[in-house]
C-alpha positions as CSV (number, residue, x, y, z in Angstrom):
1,X,-42.0,-19.6,-75.7
2,X,-41.1,-16.0,-75.0
3,X,-42.6,-16.4,-71.5
4,X,-40.4,-19.4,-70.9
5,X,-37.3,-17.7,-72.0
6,X,-38.1,-14.7,-69.9
7,X,-38.6,-17.0,-66.9
8,X,-35.3,-18.6,-67.5
9,X,-33.6,-15.2,-67.6
10,X,-35.2,-14.2,-64.4
11,X,-34.1,-17.5,-62.7
12,X,-30.6,-17.1,-64.0
13,X,-30.5,-13.5,-62.7
14,X,-31.8,-14.6,-59.3
15,X,-29.2,-17.5,-59.1
16,X,-26.4,-15.0,-60.1
17,X,-27.6,-12.6,-57.4
18,X,-27.7,-15.4,-54.8
19,X,-24.2,-16.6,-55.8
20,X,-22.9,-13.1,-55.6
21,X,-24.5,-12.6,-52.2
22,X,-23.1,-15.9,-50.9
23,X,-19.6,-14.8,-51.9
24,X,-20.0,-11.4,-50.4
25,X,-21.7,-12.5,-47.2
26,X,-18.5,-13.2,-45.2
27,X,-17.2,-9.7,-46.1
28,X,-20.5,-8.1,-45.0
29,X,-20.6,-10.2,-41.9
30,X,-17.1,-9.2,-40.9
31,X,-17.9,-5.5,-41.3
32,X,-21.1,-5.8,-39.3
33,X,-19.7,-8.1,-36.6
34,X,-16.2,-6.9,-35.9
35,X,-13.7,-8.1,-33.4
36,X,-14.9,-7.5,-29.8
37,X,-13.3,-4.6,-27.9
38,X,-11.8,-5.4,-24.5
39,X,-11.8,-2.2,-22.4
40,X,-9.2,-2.5,-19.5
41,X,-10.1,0.1,-16.9
42,X,-7.6,2.2,-15.0
43,X,-8.5,1.2,-11.5
44,X,-11.0,-0.8,-9.4
45,X,-11.8,0.3,-5.9
46,X,-10.3,-1.9,-3.2
47,X,-12.3,-3.2,-0.2
48,X,-11.6,-4.8,3.1
49,X,-13.8,-7.9,3.5
50,X,-15.2,-7.6,-0.1
51,X,-18.6,-9.1,-0.7
52,X,-19.6,-9.2,3.0
53,X,-21.7,-6.9,5.1
54,X,-18.5,-5.6,6.7
55,X,-16.9,-4.5,3.4
56,X,-15.3,-1.1,3.6
57,X,-13.4,0.7,0.8
58,X,-9.8,1.3,1.5
59,X,-8.1,3.8,1.7
60,X,-10.9,6.0,3.0
61,X,-11.8,8.2,5.9
62,X,-14.8,10.1,7.2
63,X,-14.6,13.9,7.5
64,X,-14.7,13.8,11.3
65,X,-11.9,11.2,11.3
66,X,-9.7,13.5,9.3
67,X,-10.5,16.4,11.6
68,X,-9.7,14.4,14.7
69,X,-6.4,13.2,13.2
70,X,-5.4,16.8,12.3
71,X,-6.2,18.0,15.8
72,X,-4.3,15.1,17.4
73,X,-1.2,15.9,15.3
74,X,-1.1,19.6,15.9
75,X,0.8,19.6,19.3
76,X,3.7,17.6,17.8
77,X,3.6,19.6,14.6
78,X,4.1,22.8,16.6
79,X,7.0,21.2,18.5
80,X,8.5,20.1,15.1
81,X,8.2,23.6,13.6
82,X,9.4,25.6,16.6
83,X,11.6,23.1,18.4
84,X,12.8,20.9,15.5
85,X,11.3,17.7,16.9
86,X,10.5,16.3,13.5
87,X,11.1,12.7,14.3
88,X,8.5,12.7,17.1
89,X,6.0,14.4,14.8
90,X,6.7,11.8,12.0
91,X,5.9,8.9,14.4
92,X,2.7,10.6,15.6
93,X,1.5,11.4,12.1
94,X,2.2,7.9,10.8
95,X,0.2,6.3,13.6
96,X,-2.7,8.7,12.9
97,X,-2.7,8.3,9.1
98,X,-2.0,4.6,8.6
99,X,-5.4,3.4,10.0
100,X,-7.1,5.1,7.1
101,X,-5.2,2.7,4.8
102,X,-6.0,-0.5,6.8
103,X,-6.0,-3.5,4.5
104,X,-4.6,-1.6,1.5
105,X,-0.9,-2.5,1.6
106,X,0.4,-5.8,0.4
107,X,3.0,-8.1,2.0
108,X,6.7,-8.1,1.3
109,X,6.2,-10.3,-1.7
110,X,3.7,-7.9,-3.3
111,X,0.8,-10.3,-2.6
112,X,-2.6,-9.9,-1.0
113,X,-2.4,-11.5,2.4
114,X,-5.5,-10.0,4.1
115,X,-8.4,-10.9,1.9
116,X,-8.9,-7.4,0.6
117,X,-9.6,-6.8,-3.1
118,X,-12.1,-5.5,-5.7
119,X,-15.8,-6.5,-5.9
120,X,-15.5,-7.3,-9.6
121,X,-16.2,-11.0,-10.5
122,X,-16.9,-12.6,-13.8
123,X,-17.6,-15.9,-15.3
124,X,-18.2,-17.1,-18.9
125,X,-21.9,-17.3,-18.1
126,X,-22.0,-13.6,-17.2
127,X,-20.3,-12.3,-20.3
128,X,-22.9,-10.7,-22.6
129,X,-23.5,-12.4,-25.9
130,X,-25.5,-9.4,-27.1
131,X,-22.7,-7.3,-28.4
132,X,-23.5,-3.5,-28.3
133,X,-21.9,-2.3,-31.5
134,X,-22.1,1.4,-30.5
135,X,-20.4,0.9,-27.1
136,X,-16.7,0.1,-27.1
137,X,-16.9,-0.7,-23.3
138,X,-19.2,-3.8,-23.7
139,X,-16.4,-6.2,-22.5
140,X,-14.9,-4.5,-19.5
141,X,-12.0,-6.0,-17.6
142,X,-11.6,-5.0,-14.0
143,X,-8.9,-6.2,-11.6
144,X,-6.9,-5.5,-8.5
145,X,-4.7,-2.6,-9.5
146,X,-2.2,-3.3,-6.7
147,X,-0.9,-6.4,-8.4
148,X,1.9,-6.7,-11.0
149,X,0.9,-6.2,-14.7
150,X,2.5,-9.6,-15.3
151,X,0.1,-11.4,-12.9
152,X,-2.9,-9.4,-14.2
153,X,-2.0,-10.3,-17.8
154,X,-2.8,-14.0,-16.9
155,X,-6.2,-12.9,-15.6
156,X,-6.8,-10.8,-18.7
157,X,-5.9,-13.7,-20.9
158,X,-8.5,-15.9,-19.3
159,X,-11.1,-13.1,-19.7
160,X,-10.1,-12.6,-23.4
161,X,-10.3,-16.3,-24.2
162,X,-13.7,-16.4,-22.6
163,X,-14.9,-13.5,-24.7
164,X,-13.5,-15.2,-27.8
165,X,-15.5,-18.3,-27.1
166,X,-18.7,-16.4,-26.4
167,X,-18.4,-14.3,-29.5
168,X,-16.9,-17.0,-31.7
169,X,-14.1,-14.6,-32.7
170,X,-10.4,-15.2,-33.2
171,X,-9.3,-11.7,-32.5
172,X,-10.0,-8.8,-30.1
173,X,-9.2,-5.1,-30.0
174,X,-7.9,-3.7,-26.7
175,X,-8.4,-0.3,-25.2
176,X,-6.1,0.2,-22.2
177,X,-6.8,3.2,-20.1
178,X,-4.2,4.6,-17.7
179,X,-2.8,1.5,-15.8
180,X,-5.0,-0.6,-18.0
181,X,-2.5,0.2,-20.8
182,X,0.3,-1.4,-18.7
183,X,-1.8,-4.5,-18.1
184,X,-2.7,-4.7,-21.7
185,X,0.9,-4.4,-22.9
186,X,2.0,-7.1,-20.4
187,X,-0.7,-9.3,-22.0
188,X,0.7,-8.5,-25.4
189,X,4.2,-9.6,-24.3
190,X,3.1,-12.8,-22.6
191,X,0.3,-14.0,-24.9
192,X,0.5,-12.3,-28.3
193,X,4.3,-12.1,-28.9
194,X,4.6,-15.9,-29.0
195,X,1.9,-16.2,-31.7
196,X,3.0,-13.2,-33.8
197,X,0.0,-11.1,-32.6
198,X,-2.4,-13.4,-34.3
199,X,-5.2,-12.7,-31.8
200,X,-5.0,-8.9,-31.9
201,X,-6.8,-6.6,-34.2
202,X,-6.0,-3.2,-32.6
203,X,-4.5,-1.7,-29.4
204,X,-5.4,1.7,-28.1
205,X,-3.4,3.5,-25.5
206,X,-5.8,5.8,-23.6
207,X,-4.4,8.2,-21.0
208,X,-1.6,5.6,-20.8
209,X,0.8,5.3,-17.8
210,X,3.3,2.9,-19.4
211,X,5.9,5.7,-19.4
212,X,5.0,6.8,-15.9
213,X,2.9,9.3,-13.9
214,X,4.9,12.2,-12.7
215,X,3.3,12.5,-9.3
216,X,4.1,8.8,-8.6
217,X,7.6,9.2,-9.9
218,X,8.2,12.0,-7.4
219,X,6.5,10.3,-4.4
220,X,8.3,6.9,-5.0
221,X,11.7,8.5,-5.5
222,X,11.5,11.0,-2.6
223,X,11.9,13.9,-5.1
224,X,8.7,15.9,-4.5
225,X,9.3,19.4,-5.6
226,X,6.7,22.1,-5.0
227,X,6.3,24.1,-8.2
228,X,5.6,27.8,-7.7
229,X,4.2,28.4,-11.2
230,X,2.0,25.4,-11.1
231,X,0.8,26.2,-7.6
232,X,-0.3,29.7,-8.7
233,X,-2.3,28.3,-11.6
234,X,-3.7,25.5,-9.5
235,X,-4.8,28.0,-6.8
236,X,-6.2,30.4,-9.3
237,X,-8.2,27.7,-11.0
238,X,-10.1,26.7,-7.8
239,X,-13.7,27.7,-7.8
240,X,-14.9,28.0,-4.2
241,X,-18.2,29.0,-2.8
242,X,-18.8,30.2,0.8
243,X,-22.5,30.7,0.3
244,X,-21.9,34.5,0.5
245,X,-22.1,36.3,-2.8
246,X,-19.8,39.2,-1.7
247,X,-17.1,36.8,-0.4
248,X,-17.4,34.6,-3.4
249,X,-16.6,37.5,-5.7
250,X,-13.6,38.4,-3.6
251,X,-12.0,34.9,-3.4
252,X,-10.9,34.6,-7.1
253,X,-9.3,38.1,-6.8
254,X,-7.6,37.0,-3.6
255,X,-6.2,33.9,-5.2
256,X,-5.1,35.9,-8.2
257,X,-3.3,38.4,-5.9
258,X,-1.6,35.5,-4.1
259,X,-0.4,34.2,-7.4
260,X,1.0,37.5,-8.6
261,X,2.6,38.5,-5.3
262,X,4.6,36.6,-2.7
263,X,1.7,34.6,-1.3
264,X,2.2,31.5,-3.4
265,X,6.0,31.8,-3.0
266,X,5.7,31.7,0.8
267,X,3.3,28.8,0.7
268,X,5.4,26.8,-1.7
269,X,8.5,27.3,0.5
270,X,6.6,26.2,3.5
271,X,5.3,23.0,1.8
272,X,8.8,22.2,0.5
273,X,10.4,22.8,3.9
274,X,7.8,20.6,5.5
275,X,8.3,17.8,3.0
276,X,12.1,18.0,3.3
277,X,11.9,17.5,7.0
278,X,9.7,14.4,6.9
279,X,10.9,12.9,3.5
280,X,13.1,10.2,5.1
281,X,10.9,9.5,8.1
282,X,7.2,9.9,7.7
283,X,6.9,9.9,3.9
284,X,9.2,6.9,3.2
285,X,7.7,4.8,6.0
286,X,4.2,5.6,4.8
287,X,5.0,4.8,1.2
288,X,6.8,1.6,2.0
289,X,3.8,0.2,3.9
290,X,1.1,1.4,1.4
291,X,1.6,2.3,-2.2
292,X,5.2,1.1,-2.6
293,X,4.1,-2.3,-1.3
294,X,2.1,-2.7,-4.5
295,X,3.8,-3.8,-7.7
296,X,1.0,-2.2,-9.7
297,X,1.9,1.3,-8.6
298,X,5.6,0.6,-9.3
299,X,4.7,-0.2,-12.9
300,X,3.8,3.5,-13.3
301,X,7.2,4.7,-12.3
302,X,9.4,5.1,-15.4
303,X,12.1,7.8,-15.4
304,X,13.0,7.5,-11.7
305,X,12.6,3.8,-11.2
306,X,16.2,3.1,-10.0
307,X,16.2,6.2,-7.8
308,X,12.9,5.0,-6.3
309,X,14.3,1.6,-5.5
310,X,17.2,3.2,-3.6
311,X,14.8,5.5,-1.7
312,X,12.2,2.8,-0.8
313,X,14.4,-0.2,-0.2
314,X,16.9,1.7,1.9
315,X,17.4,-0.4,5.0
316,X,19.9,-3.3,5.5
317,X,18.3,-6.6,4.6
318,X,15.6,-5.0,2.3
319,X,17.2,-6.6,-0.8
320,X,16.6,-10.0,0.7
321,X,13.3,-9.3,2.5
322,X,11.7,-7.9,-0.7
323,X,13.4,-10.1,-3.2
324,X,10.2,-11.7,-4.5
325,X,8.5,-8.4,-5.1
326,X,11.6,-6.8,-6.6
327,X,11.9,-9.7,-9.0
328,X,8.3,-9.0,-10.1
329,X,9.1,-5.3,-10.6
330,X,12.2,-6.2,-12.7
331,X,10.3,-8.8,-14.8
332,X,7.8,-6.1,-15.9
333,X,10.4,-3.4,-16.1
334,X,12.8,-5.4,-18.3
335,X,10.4,-7.3,-20.6
336,X,7.6,-4.8,-21.1
337,X,8.1,-1.3,-19.8
338,X,11.6,-0.7,-21.3
339,X,10.6,-2.5,-24.5
340,X,7.3,-0.6,-25.2
341,X,8.7,0.9,-28.4
342,X,9.7,-2.6,-29.7
343,X,6.4,-4.1,-28.8
344,X,4.5,-1.3,-30.5
345,X,6.7,-1.6,-33.6
346,X,6.2,-5.4,-33.7
347,X,2.4,-5.0,-33.4
348,X,2.5,-2.5,-36.3
349,X,4.6,-4.9,-38.3
350,X,2.0,-7.6,-37.8
351,X,-0.7,-5.3,-39.1
352,X,-2.2,-4.5,-35.7
353,X,-3.6,-1.0,-35.6
354,X,-1.9,0.9,-32.7
355,X,-3.2,4.3,-31.6
356,X,-3.0,6.7,-28.7
357,X,-5.7,9.0,-27.2
358,X,-4.6,11.8,-24.9
359,X,-6.4,14.4,-22.8
360,X,-5.2,17.9,-21.8
361,X,-6.1,21.4,-20.8
362,X,-5.6,21.3,-17.0
363,X,-2.9,21.9,-14.5
364,X,-1.2,19.0,-12.6
365,X,-0.8,18.7,-8.9
366,X,1.9,21.3,-8.1
367,X,4.2,18.8,-6.4
368,X,6.6,17.8,-9.1
369,X,9.1,19.7,-11.4
370,X,7.1,19.5,-14.6
371,X,3.6,20.1,-13.0
372,X,3.2,23.4,-14.9
373,X,3.3,21.6,-18.3
374,X,0.1,20.6,-20.1
375,X,-1.8,17.8,-18.3
376,X,-5.1,16.1,-18.0
377,X,-5.0,17.0,-14.3
378,X,-3.1,13.8,-13.4
379,X,-0.8,12.7,-16.2
380,X,1.4,15.0,-18.3
381,X,0.6,15.2,-21.9
382,X,4.2,14.6,-23.0
383,X,4.1,11.2,-21.3
384,X,0.6,10.3,-22.4
385,X,1.5,10.9,-26.0
386,X,4.8,9.0,-26.0
387,X,6.8,12.1,-26.7
388,X,4.8,15.0,-28.1
389,X,6.4,18.4,-27.5
390,X,4.1,20.5,-25.3
391,X,4.0,24.0,-23.8
392,X,3.4,25.1,-20.3
393,X,-0.2,25.2,-19.1
394,X,-0.8,28.9,-19.6
395,X,1.5,29.5,-22.6
396,X,2.1,28.5,-26.1
397,X,5.1,26.9,-27.8
398,X,7.8,29.5,-28.5
399,X,7.4,31.5,-31.7
400,X,10.8,30.4,-32.9
401,X,9.8,26.7,-32.4
402,X,6.6,27.2,-34.3
403,X,8.4,28.8,-37.2
404,X,10.9,26.0,-37.4
405,X,8.5,23.0,-37.3
406,X,5.9,21.3,-39.5
407,X,2.6,23.2,-39.0
408,X,0.6,20.2,-40.0
409,X,1.2,18.6,-36.6
410,X,1.0,21.8,-34.5
411,X,-2.3,22.2,-32.6
412,X,-4.5,25.2,-33.4
413,X,-4.0,26.5,-29.9
414,X,-0.2,26.4,-30.5
415,X,0.4,24.3,-27.4
416,X,1.2,20.9,-28.9
417,X,3.5,19.5,-31.6
418,X,2.4,16.0,-32.4
419,X,5.2,15.4,-34.9
420,X,7.6,14.3,-32.1
421,X,5.2,11.7,-30.7
422,X,5.9,8.0,-31.3
423,X,2.6,7.4,-33.1
424,X,2.4,10.8,-34.8
425,X,-0.4,9.8,-37.3
426,X,-2.5,7.8,-34.9
427,X,-2.4,10.0,-31.8
428,X,-5.4,12.2,-31.0
429,X,-5.4,15.0,-28.5
430,X,-8.6,16.1,-26.8
431,X,-8.6,19.5,-25.0
432,X,-10.8,20.2,-22.0
433,X,-11.1,16.6,-21.1
434,X,-10.0,15.5,-17.5
435,X,-8.2,12.3,-16.7
436,X,-11.1,10.9,-14.6
437,X,-13.9,12.0,-17.0
438,X,-15.7,9.4,-19.2
439,X,-18.4,10.4,-21.7
440,X,-20.2,8.6,-24.5
441,X,-19.2,11.4,-26.9
442,X,-15.8,9.6,-27.4
443,X,-17.3,6.3,-28.4
444,X,-17.5,7.0,-32.2
445,X,-13.8,7.8,-32.3
446,X,-12.8,4.7,-30.3
447,X,-15.0,2.5,-32.5
448,X,-13.5,4.0,-35.7
449,X,-9.9,3.3,-34.5
450,X,-10.8,-0.3,-33.5
451,X,-13.0,-1.2,-36.4
452,X,-11.8,0.7,-39.4
453,X,-8.5,-0.8,-40.6
454,X,-5.7,1.8,-40.9
455,X,-7.7,4.6,-39.4
456,X,-5.5,7.7,-38.9
457,X,-5.8,11.4,-38.0
458,X,-6.4,12.1,-41.7
459,X,-9.1,9.5,-42.3
460,X,-12.2,11.4,-41.2
461,X,-12.5,15.2,-41.0
462,X,-14.9,14.7,-38.1
463,X,-11.9,13.4,-36.0
464,X,-8.7,15.2,-36.9
465,X,-5.7,15.0,-34.7
466,X,-6.8,17.9,-32.4
467,X,-10.2,17.9,-30.8
468,X,-12.2,19.9,-28.3
469,X,-14.5,18.8,-25.6
470,X,-17.3,21.0,-24.3
471,X,-16.6,21.9,-20.7
472,X,-18.2,19.1,-18.7
473,X,-17.7,16.7,-21.5
474,X,-21.3,15.9,-22.0
475,X,-21.4,17.3,-25.5
476,X,-19.8,15.7,-28.6
477,X,-16.1,16.3,-29.3
478,X,-15.5,18.5,-32.2
479,X,-12.5,19.6,-34.3
480,X,-10.3,22.2,-32.7
481,X,-9.7,25.3,-34.9
482,X,-8.0,28.6,-34.5
483,X,-11.5,30.1,-34.0
484,X,-12.7,28.0,-31.2
485,X,-9.6,27.9,-29.0
486,X,-7.7,30.6,-27.2
487,X,-4.6,31.6,-29.1
488,X,-2.8,32.2,-25.8
489,X,-3.3,28.5,-25.0
490,X,-5.7,28.9,-22.2
491,X,-8.8,26.7,-21.8
492,X,-11.9,27.7,-23.7
493,X,-14.9,27.5,-21.3
494,X,-18.3,26.9,-23.0
495,X,-20.2,26.6,-19.8
496,X,-19.6,26.1,-16.1
497,X,-19.0,22.5,-15.0
498,X,-17.3,23.5,-11.8
499,X,-18.9,21.9,-8.7
500,X,-19.1,24.7,-6.2
501,X,-18.6,23.6,-2.6
502,X,-18.6,25.3,0.7
503,X,-15.3,27.0,1.3
504,X,-14.7,25.3,4.6
505,X,-15.6,22.0,3.1
506,X,-12.8,22.6,0.6
507,X,-10.4,23.3,3.5
508,X,-11.2,19.9,5.0
509,X,-10.9,18.4,1.5
510,X,-7.3,19.7,1.4
511,X,-6.4,17.5,4.3
512,X,-8.3,14.6,2.8
513,X,-6.3,15.2,-0.3
514,X,-3.2,13.9,1.5
515,X,-5.0,10.6,1.9
516,X,-6.8,10.6,-1.5
517,X,-4.1,11.9,-3.8
518,X,-3.0,8.4,-4.9
519,X,-6.5,7.1,-5.2
520,X,-7.4,9.8,-7.7
521,X,-4.4,8.9,-9.9
522,X,-5.9,5.8,-11.4
523,X,-9.6,5.9,-10.8
524,X,-11.8,3.9,-13.1
């Protein structure tokens, strides 16, 4: 009898446990099988004749082609400098440079008319069903970055719906990096706003360019401004190798001397004078047929958008000729870009987690007014963060400012005040991390933001608001403290990740930079 009663109790206990487990199972399943993360990259390389034996990346140029072009332009450049024949030089330089961009520009409607495009292709059959929980980049959306975010939003929606079907999920989280943030926000406007964000779990702005990239702003608006302070820091930061130990030891001192004397000043004046002479001929014509023919690049012009339209579409009849493309620009500008704060607020109101990840610690290209401010080497930190207050590259915030503001949001290196950022409690800042660097060490933070509801800069002491990345980025990020960062605001170097190249190769690379500068802005 006692044995029977004991058996009954055991059975009751087992049934109770089974019942409890069945009730809790959906909760556990949700925690272990979260919403898939869609990673929208910043840029996909563009090819002429993609997928064929004749495919060739565009824009691109071999070193010997660049050398030949420079040599061919020198006679007319000399005439321009000494005789003032700048229009002749502009025509010559355009004819020499434009072949390197063959197939890159779009037609007057902002459409691909030559068969060029990315190599990326996907189908529902190729989408992995084996979700890698430790890798937030499992579902990776690539696209033609020349196109309007509004067009790409349609493609992204098709991709997301396919991922949902494959994973049997109703929601996704989105990580939009650089231009990917523009595309992601256009998707939110077109496909999530009508359903009150029902299909969205989280949205992460990562190195975002919704509020513009300064270099593009200047180039599109014809307002390039050589910055002496930034040029000095940029030059001093170059690590060049000639292969000669004695010369290698002299070069840094030479660059430092140039920075501290009139060397940089003279160089900056020369560059500015050169630009001013070709601004309305060579530069505008080049921009109009290449990057400014692409609605995708226009989407990264924010503060100087109207000025850029006046500069690029300057000829009689342009308003009519480019009407279709201008309408595309205005559609994104009006409904998404200028409404980003409203869209973010609406997402938050619908319980969507919205966060921002920023990189800094590097000098920008010294060709725009704010290039000496903190940057990831491409995008200014103030823009990336939706409004954080930042210092210059080689300085800290003024002592009077630090004394008057909440120290809880001030970075340990005294270079950033996150209190003024739009998402002040869900914006992370990572120092020593370049724009075009991508390392697995950031995966845990991205996963936490996308998978832990309500995750903020105060949720985990492992990931406070301010973080450091070991130089080279291969090591895990770690909290920034007053002890591991330079109080003067300069970069803490914990190793040498600089790729040393032959000095003369770098000189050639300078000329290649003219061609590649826009490519590097939104590299994947």
